[in-house]
C-alpha positions in Angstrom: -38.1 15.6 21.3 -37.0 13.4 23.6 -34.4 12.0 23.5 -33.0 11.5 27.1 -33.9 7.3 26.9 -31.7 6.6 23.9 -28.0 5.1 24.3 -25.4 4.9 22.3 -22.6 1.9 21.8 -19.3 2.4 20.2 -18.5 -1.2 18.6 -15.3 -2.0 17.0 -13.8 -2.8 15.0 -13.7 1.4 14.4 -14.2 3.4 11.4 -12.5 6.1 9.2 -14.6 8.1 7.1 -13.3 10.3 3.9 -14.9 12.2 1.7 -12.9 11.5 -1.7 -14.2 14.2 -4.5 -13.9 13.1 -7.5 -14.4 15.0 -11.0 -15.4 12.6 -13.8 -16.2 13.1 -17.7 -19.4 13.1 -18.6 -19.1 10.7 -21.4 -16.3 8.6 -18.9 -18.8 8.4 -16.4 -22.0 7.3 -18.9 -20.2 4.8 -20.4 -19.1 2.8 -17.0 -22.7 2.6 -16.2 -24.3 1.7 -19.7 -25.8 -1.0 -17.9 -27.9 1.2 -16.0 -31.4 2.4 -17.2 -30.4 6.0 -14.8 -27.1 5.6 -14.2 -27.6 9.3 -12.0 -29.4 7.6 -9.0 -27.5 7.3 -5.5 -27.1 3.5 -6.6 -25.1 4.5 -9.6 -23.4 7.3 -8.4 -22.2 4.5 -5.6 -21.8 1.7 -8.1 -19.8 4.1 -10.1 -17.4 4.6 -7.1 -17.1 1.6 -5.9 -15.3 0.4 -9.7 -13.3 3.5 -9.0 -12.2 2.5 -5.5 -11.7 -1.3 -7.0 -9.3 -0.1 -10.2 -7.3 1.5 -7.8 -7.0 -1.2 -4.9 -8.5 0.8 -2.6 -9.7 -0.9 0.5 -12.7 1.5 1.4 -16.0 1.0 1.6 -18.7 3.3 -0.6 -21.5 5.3 1.9 -23.5 7.8 1.1 -22.6 10.2 -2.4 -23.3 13.6 -3.8 -23.4 14.3 -7.4 -23.8 17.4 -9.9 -24.0 17.6 -13.2 -21.9 20.0 -14.8 -21.8 20.6 -18.4 -19.3 17.8 -19.3 -18.4 17.2 -15.5 -20.1 15.5 -13.2 -18.9 15.9 -9.6 -19.0 13.4 -7.2 -18.9 14.0 -3.4 -18.3 9.9 -1.5 -18.3 9.1 2.4 -15.8 6.0 2.0 -15.3 4.0 5.2 -12.1 2.6 6.3 -11.1 0.1 9.2 -9.2 1.4 11.7 -7.1 0.1 15.1 -8.8 2.6 17.2 -11.6 4.9 18.0 -11.5 8.3 17.5 
């Protein structure tokens, strides 16, 4: 592959991405997403994290998410984007 003609531009505003690692009781997770046919889809996980952030008055925007089911727990790794004043 030849990427020599690809250009990249950085636009303001700049963002910082933080990973939120959440450990959620499975019953609570499923209750919060009871309106979803399959709460374990990427859309469902993003919705859960969005609701979690809203409940904590966290201004982050949910991006990519990962999920692992472990017995009675749901482990979520969510990339959350925040506006920053300057780029890095």
